[in-house]
C-alpha positions in Angstrom: 102.6 123.6 87.0 101.9 120.9 89.6 103.0 117.4 89.3 101.5 114.0 90.1 97.9 112.9 89.8 96.6 116.3 90.6 98.1 117.8 87.5 96.2 115.6 85.1 93.6 117.1 82.9 90.2 115.5 83.7 88.4 115.5 80.4 84.8 114.2 80.7 82.6 112.5 78.3 80.2 115.4 78.5 82.1 118.5 77.6 85.3 118.7 79.7 83.9 119.9 83.1 86.4 119.5 85.9 85.9 116.2 87.7 85.1 117.9 91.0 82.2 119.9 89.5 81.0 117.3 87.0 80.0 114.7 89.6 77.7 116.9 91.7 73.9 117.0 92.1 73.4 118.7 88.7 75.3 115.8 87.0 73.4 113.2 89.0 70.0 114.6 88.2 70.8 114.8 84.4 72.7 111.6 83.9 71.4 108.2 82.8 70.6 105.8 85.7 73.0 103.2 84.2 75.8 105.8 84.1 75.1 106.7 87.8 75.2 103.0 88.7 78.5 102.6 87.0 79.9 105.7 88.6 79.0 104.3 92.1 80.7 101.0 91.3 83.8 102.7 89.9 84.2 105.2 92.8 83.5 102.4 95.3 86.1 100.1 93.7 88.8 102.8 93.8 87.9 104.2 97.2 87.9 100.8 98.8 90.8 99.0 97.1 93.1 101.8 96.1 92.5 104.5 98.6 91.5 102.0 101.4 88.6 104.1 102.7 86.0 102.3 104.7 82.3 102.6 104.0 82.2 102.6 100.2 81.0 99.0 99.7 77.3 99.7 99.1 75.8 98.7 95.8 74.2 101.1 93.4 70.9 99.4 94.1 71.3 100.3 97.8 72.4 103.9 97.1 70.8 105.4 94.0 67.4 106.1 95.5 68.9 107.5 98.7 71.2 109.9 96.8 68.4 111.0 94.5 66.1 111.7 97.4 68.9 113.6 99.2 69.4 115.9 96.2 65.6 116.4 95.8 65.1 117.3 99.5 68.2 119.5 99.7 68.3 121.6 96.5 70.9 123.9 98.2 73.3 120.9 98.2 73.3 120.6 94.3 77.0 121.5 94.3 77.9 118.7 96.7 79.7 115.8 95.0 77.9 112.5 94.7 80.5 110.9 96.9 80.0 113.6 99.6 76.2 112.8 99.5 77.0 109.1 99.5 78.8 109.5 102.8 75.8 111.4 104.2 73.2 108.8 103.2 75.2 105.6 103.8 73.8 103.5 106.5 76.3 103.4 109.4 76.8 99.9 110.9 75.4 99.5 114.4 78.1 98.8 116.8 75.8 96.9 119.2 74.3 94.5 116.8 76.3 92.2 114.5 74.3 90.5 111.8 75.4 87.0 110.7 73.8 87.1 107.2 74.8 90.4 105.6 74.5 89.0 102.0 77.3 87.9 99.7 80.8 88.5 101.0 83.6 89.1 98.5 87.1 88.1 99.6 88.8 89.2 96.5 89.8 92.7 95.7 87.5 94.6 93.3 84.6 92.3 94.1 82.6 91.2 91.0 83.9 94.1 88.8 85.8 92.0 86.3 85.6 91.2 82.6 82.6 89.0 83.0 80.7 91.9 84.7 82.0 94.3 82.0 80.6 92.3 79.1 77.1 92.1 80.8 76.6 95.8 81.4 75.7 98.6 79.1 78.1 101.1 77.5 76.6 103.8 79.8 77.4 101.7 82.9 80.9 101.0 81.6 81.4 104.7 81.0 80.1 105.5 84.5 82.4 103.0 86.1 85.4 104.6 84.4 84.2 108.1 85.3 83.9 107.1 89.0 87.2 105.2 89.0 89.1 107.9 87.2 87.5 110.6 89.4 88.8 108.7 92.5 92.3 108.3 91.1 92.5 112.0 90.1 91.1 113.5 93.3 91.5 111.0 96.1 95.0 109.5 95.5 97.4 112.2 96.6 100.7 110.8 95.4 99.7 108.6 92.5 102.5 107.6 90.2 100.0 106.5 87.6 98.4 108.9 85.1 95.4 108.6 83.0 95.2 111.6 80.7 92.6 110.3 78.3 88.8 110.6 78.6 86.7 107.9 80.3 85.1 107.3 76.9 88.6 106.5 75.4 89.4 104.1 78.1 85.9 102.5 77.8 86.7 101.7 74.2 90.1 100.3 74.9 88.9 98.1 77.8 86.0 96.9 75.8 88.2 95.9 72.9 90.6 94.2 75.3 88.0 92.3 77.3 86.3 91.0 74.1 89.6 89.9 72.6 90.8 88.1 75.8 88.0 85.9 77.1 90.5 83.8 79.1 91.1 86.9 81.2 87.4 87.3 82.1 88.2 87.1 85.9 90.7 90.0 85.6 89.4 93.1 87.5 88.4 96.0 85.3 90.7 98.2 87.4 93.6 95.9 86.5 92.7 96.1 82.8 92.5 99.9 83.1 96.0 99.8 84.6 97.2 98.3 81.3 96.2 101.6 79.5 97.8 104.1 81.9 100.1 106.7 80.5 103.6 105.3 80.0 107.0 106.7 80.7 105.8 109.7 82.7 108.6 111.7 84.3 107.5 114.3 86.8 108.7 117.8 85.9 109.7 120.2 88.6 107.0 122.7 89.7 107.1 125.9 87.6 
């Protein structure tokens, strides 16, 4: 059996499909828009601040229509992951032109994705955030020492309870709150 983040089970809220298959075009077309929005936020948060990949700072409002349109125009790409399609449809910055006013600039890690944001969004968006964040941890972080073996739904309930019980920690990033609920005392076993 493999060790590390790759060995984790990746249960899903919708029946246990593996994370790589679940977040494809079929999932995108059948899921709630709020869940999709949350997924994009969660994946972007992890890809940007944990994996340190560039180009994943678009907002769901900037991406959802582009991703939906791509899947509709390319039915043969239904098995492509949402993140792969995201990379295809994301606007590439123009090297020759620098715009002064590019909107709000966040200087803190995890942007606005904190306890205040969490309390304002729907359960579907919270679940989507965790699906995206956990997908990233489980598939994009090659040597993660952290494990999250429970479902996104389970973590959603735990984070929601924590955020509501600790209003003084409203500025804490959701990713930091999730870290509080990681599997404890994990010892990697040798490969079998």
